[in-house]
C-alpha distance (Angstrom), angle and dihedral (degrees) to the residues before:
residue distance angle dihedral
M1 . . .
A2 3.78 . .
G3 3.77 121.4 .
P4 3.79 135.4 33.8
R5 3.79 120.8 -29.4
L6 3.79 130.6 -150.1
V7 3.80 110.3 -133.3
P8 3.82 118.0 -173.5
N9 3.80 97.7 -128.5
Q10 3.82 94.0 37.0
W11 3.81 101.7 47.9
R12 3.81 91.7 117.0
T13 3.81 89.3 69.6
C14 3.81 97.6 44.3
E15 3.80 102.1 104.8
E16 3.81 93.4 -175.0
Y17 3.82 90.7 57.0
L18 3.81 94.6 42.8
G19 3.80 90.6 44.0
G20 3.81 89.6 54.4
V21 3.80 89.8 52.6
R22 3.82 91.1 49.6
L23 3.82 91.2 48.6
F24 3.81 92.2 48.1
N25 3.80 90.9 49.1
A26 3.81 90.3 49.5
G27 3.80 90.0 55.8
Q28 3.80 92.5 -107.7
H29 3.77 92.6 127.2
W30 3.80 97.6 159.5
H31 3.81 91.3 53.6
A32 3.81 90.5 47.3
H33 3.81 87.9 52.0
E34 3.81 89.6 52.6
A35 3.82 93.6 48.3
W36 3.80 93.1 50.6
E37 3.80 91.3 43.2
R38 3.81 90.1 59.2
L39 3.81 88.7 55.9
W40 3.81 90.7 45.2
H41 3.80 89.6 55.4
A42 3.82 90.6 47.1
E43 3.82 87.6 55.4
G44 3.80 90.2 54.9
R45 3.84 91.8 -109.9
Q46 3.78 92.4 -88.7
G47 3.76 138.8 81.9
A48 3.78 134.0 50.1
V49 3.81 97.1 -60.2
A50 3.81 91.7 46.1
D51 3.81 90.4 50.0
F52 3.81 90.6 50.7
L53 3.81 89.4 51.7
K54 3.79 90.1 47.1
A55 3.80 87.9 56.0
L56 3.81 90.2 55.9
I57 3.81 90.2 45.8
K58 3.81 88.6 52.8
L59 3.82 91.3 49.2
A60 3.79 89.9 52.3
A61 3.80 90.5 46.9
A62 3.81 89.3 50.8
A63 3.80 89.1 54.6
V64 3.82 91.1 48.9
K65 3.81 89.6 52.2
A66 3.81 91.3 45.7
R67 3.80 90.5 53.5
A68 3.81 89.8 48.9
G69 3.81 91.6 49.4
V70 3.82 93.9 -118.3
A71 3.81 100.9 143.4
P72 3.84 98.0 -177.0
G73 3.81 90.5 50.9
F74 3.80 91.2 47.9
T75 3.80 95.0 50.0
G76 3.81 94.8 39.8
H77 3.79 95.0 51.7
A78 3.82 92.1 43.1
A79 3.82 92.1 50.7
R80 3.80 91.7 49.4
A81 3.81 90.2 47.6
A82 3.82 89.5 53.3
D83 3.81 91.1 51.9
L84 3.81 92.4 49.0
L85 3.81 92.0 46.0
E86 3.79 89.3 52.1
Q87 3.81 89.2 52.9
A88 3.81 88.9 50.8
R89 3.81 90.5 50.2
L90 3.80 90.8 51.9
H91 3.81 90.9 49.3
F92 3.82 102.1 39.3
G93 3.81 104.4 19.4
D94 3.79 130.5 -114.8
R95 3.80 95.5 -50.0
V96 3.77 125.4 46.3
F97 3.79 137.5 144.1
G98 3.81 89.3 9.0
L99 3.79 94.3 -57.2
D100 3.78 130.3 118.1
L101 3.79 96.2 -141.9
P102 3.85 105.1 -165.5
P103 3.84 96.3 66.0
L104 3.81 91.4 43.7
I105 3.81 91.1 49.2
E106 3.81 90.5 50.4
R107 3.80 91.5 49.3
A108 3.82 93.2 47.1
R109 3.83 90.6 49.1
R110 3.80 89.8 53.0
W111 3.80 90.9 48.5
G112 3.80 88.3 49.6
R113 3.81 90.8 55.7
D114 3.80 101.3 38.4
P115 3.80 122.0 54.9
Q116 3.83 87.7 -175.0
A117 3.81 88.2 68.8
A118 3.81 91.6 66.8
A119 3.81 93.4 105.0
E120 3.81 90.2 56.6
I121 3.80 94.5 62.6
L122 3.80 90.1 55.5
T123 3.79 90.9 63.4
Y124 3.80 97.6 33.4
R125 3.80 114.4 118.6
I126 3.78 123.9 -156.6
S127 3.77 109.3 -129.3
L128 3.78 117.9 -154.7
E129 3.78 116.1 -156.4
D130 3.76 111.1 -146.0
S131 3.77 98.7 -152.3
A132 3.78 119.2 155.9
S133 3.81 89.3 -141.7
Q134 3.77 92.4 57.0
S135 3.77 121.2 95.6
């Protein structure tokens, strides 16, 4: 596959991934979506890493829908992100690519159930834990 790749034990050097996190945290959710989508395509759009990236893409899409005031889009994308993050947790474990998955899964599930939580995603910041023991 052409383009950058996201490798579990080398995520700290994947500028496309880290750039997506920075864009998401800056409230530039559409641009974060685009950054992660490039990685998703590089992964061939299938497999455990691609599904993890799809979860982030869905989170960014949920934020875009929240900003636009489209409640069904917000909840639908958030619920799908939660499902994909749960699949990633089952495959990789609780911590991968700098993320502690269980709290993010719980938050995404809540967003998927509660359209009133849309404002929360707009201020949510992805926190990457830079632990040497983390893959």
